[in-house]
N, C-alpha and C positions, 0 to 999 in steps of 0.2 A: 332730656333734652338731650340732641346729637351733637358733641363735639368733633371739633377735627373732621374723618375723613369717615363718612357714613359707611362704613365695609361691610355691614348685613344689607342693604341696598344695593349697593354696586354688586357683591356677590350675585345678590339676588336676578339684577336684570342684564349679568354677562352671563350668568346659567339660562334666563330663560333664552336669552338671544341663541347661545349655543344650541341647547336644545331644541328649537325651532327649527335650524336648518339638519339636525342631525336623524329629525322625523322623518326629513324627506333625502338621506345619505346618498340612496340611488341615484338621483338627479344633482343632488351639490355638490357630491365629493368624490363620488364614481366614474359619473358622466365625463365631466371635466377631462379627468386622466385619462379616457378613451379617445374623447376629442383630439388631446393634444398630440396622443397616440399618433394619430392617424395624420395629424400635420407632418411629423416625425417621418413615417410613412412614403408621403408624396413628396416633402421635397429632399428625403434623400434616395428616393425611385429616381425622380425627375433631373436631380442636381449630383446625387452624389455618386453617379457611377465612374466608372477606371480610377479607384485610386484616389478620387481628387482632395487633395488637402486644403486646409485653411488655419492660418495660425500653429502650423507645425503636425497638427491631428486630421483624424479623418472625418470628412463633412459630417456623419452624424454625430460624434464626440463633439465637436463644435456646436450644433443646433441645439445638443439635446438641452447643456445648461439654460439656454436663452428659454427655451419650451418651459422649462419646470416654473423659472420666476414668473412668465409670463400669464403663464394658468395660474397664479399665489395674486397675482397684481389683480386680475381679471376676477376674480370669484372674490378676492378680498372687498372690493367696490362693487359687486354684484348683492352682497351680503347688507353693508352698510346702508347701501342706497336704497334698500327697500323696507327698512325698520320703522323710521319716522312716518316714512310715505303710504308704509300701509297702514299704517297706523292713523294718519289722515283720511286715506278712502273707505276702509273699515267704520268707521268713528271712533276707537278706540285711544286716540291718541292722548285722553284725557289719563290712560291708565302711565303714561310716559310722565305726564307735567306735573302731575298731583302729589305722587310719592317724598318726602323726602330728600330729594338729591339735587346736588349742584348743577351747574350746567358741566363742570368741567368732571363730575362723579357721572355724568349721563354720558359725555361723550366719549370717556374710557371705559366704561362698560361697551359701548355700540363700537368701536374702535377695537377692544382686547377682543371679541368675540370674533371681528371681519378677520381678525390676525389669526385667531385658533383655527377659521376656516381655511384661511391661506396655507396655513402650515400642515393641516391635515392635505388639501388637495394638493400640495408640494409633493409629499412623502407618495400620496397614493401614482403621481404622475412620476415619479423617479423609480418606483417600482415598476410600470408600466414601460417604464426606458429599456431597465435591464432586461424586459422580456425582445429588446431588440437586436438580435448580432449586431457585433460590431460598437453597439454605442459602450464606452469606457465612461464610469463617473467619479475616477480615482479623485481624492479632494487634497489638493497641493496646501491650502490655507485656509482651514477650518473657519475662521473668524471672518472672513470675507465671505462667506458661505450666509452663516447666521447673520452677519448685519447688514450684506444689501440684502437679503430676502426680509429679515424683518423691517427694514428702512422702507423697500417697495412696498408691501404688503400694509402700512401705515398710510405711507403716500396716500393708495387707494382706497383706503377706509376713511381717512379726512374726503377724501374729496366724493365714495361717496354718500358718506352724513353731509357734504355741503348739498351736497346734488337731492338727497331726501330732504332736505329742509326746506329746498327753493322750488321741489318740482309738486306740481298740483296731480296728478294723475301719471299714470306708468309712460304715454307717452312722451312726457318729458323727462322721465327716468332711459329709456329708452335712445331714445339725441344723445344725449350725454355720452350713452355707452357705446353705441354706432358712430357716432360724428369725431367722438373727441378720442375715449378709452380706445378704441379700438385700433384706429387708423395711427394712434402716438404708441401705440405695441409694439404692431406691427414695422412699423418705421423707424425702431429704434435699435437697429442693428440684430434683428434674432436671426438671422436667416443670411447677413453679411456683414464682412467688415466694412465701414466706411471709406477707407481708402480705396475704394473703388466707385465712388462717388465724384463728381464735380466737385469743387471747391466749395461753391455754393449751398448745397447738397450738404454738405459735408457740415459747413455753421449752422445749416436748418438744425442738423441731427445735436450737433454738440448744445443748441441749445433747449432741448429735450429732455428733460428728470428721467425720463423711461432710458434714455440709452444709457445714464450713468449706472443706472439700478444692473439693467443686465448685463455692463460689461465688466460693474466689477461683479455680482456674483459668478459671470461665468470665468474671472478671475480666479476665484475661490477654485475654480475644477480644473484647471487650465494652466493656472501661473501665470497668464498672459492674456493681454486682452487691447480694445479697440483705445480706452485710454492708458496704454502703457501697464506699469509695474510697480510695486514700490512705495515712492512719495509720491507719485500721482496719482493710487488709489487710494492713499489714505487722506489725502486732500478733496476726493472722491467724497467720499466718506462721512466727514467733515462736513462737506456743502449740504450732502443729501441731509444730514439728522439737523444743520439749520433749515435749510427748507421747509422739514416737516414740521420744525416748531414755530414756522413763521403761521405755516397754512393753519396749526392746532391752535394757533392765537385769532384767526381770525373766525374759523369756525367755533372756536367758543364763546367770542363775540357777538356771533349772528347768534347763537345758541342764549345766553346771556336776553337777547332783546327780544324773545320772543318772535322775533320776526316767522311770519308765515306757519305759528305754531300755535298763539294764542288768541288772531285776530278770527 
């Protein structure tokens, strides 16, 4: 009889999910790094000429942290959103439901694998950024880089898992990715400071949780961000943790109910 946490089962499922994306690492790790580097090239060439500075640093160094964490979040979503959906479509969903794993263990393994992929993508993107002249990735606050990077990956991992539960085909998954995740990522201050926006659009940006992930992550590198510094960043860090906890409770409840999984 298994009591407490099923560590063997949890580790087995986690390793299965990690090995799944590592088998095609050219597509899941290195391709996002190249794509993100192209974003940097396009925007720095189009908008960063003439020594333009944002938040006291050159434009390339301003954009780089946002692109790194944006790549991390999008790939965390891509990984977790495929797990259960792939099982539904391929008829292997029973492999997730039959093992003696609780809903919490199932969620932890899938989200943990998504975070692992996000960290690998983030490292690959950062390495690619170093190849671009003029980009400085000096770290001012390591805790902010680690915390906001992980919180962003966990957030999108949970959203991806919820999408995987809800979706019945790949079109549903693509709809969430294209119409929700991508716009929230691109319109979260990755390429600009929200002070340049009208007050109404600033309020919309501040209601976007991705904005706090990207700004907090940027603060870790530059020591400054759209949300300020010091206590303001700490409040954002705690707020993200509480927001993730709330989403995790919802996803846990849906997993335990078996909605769209056991029917």
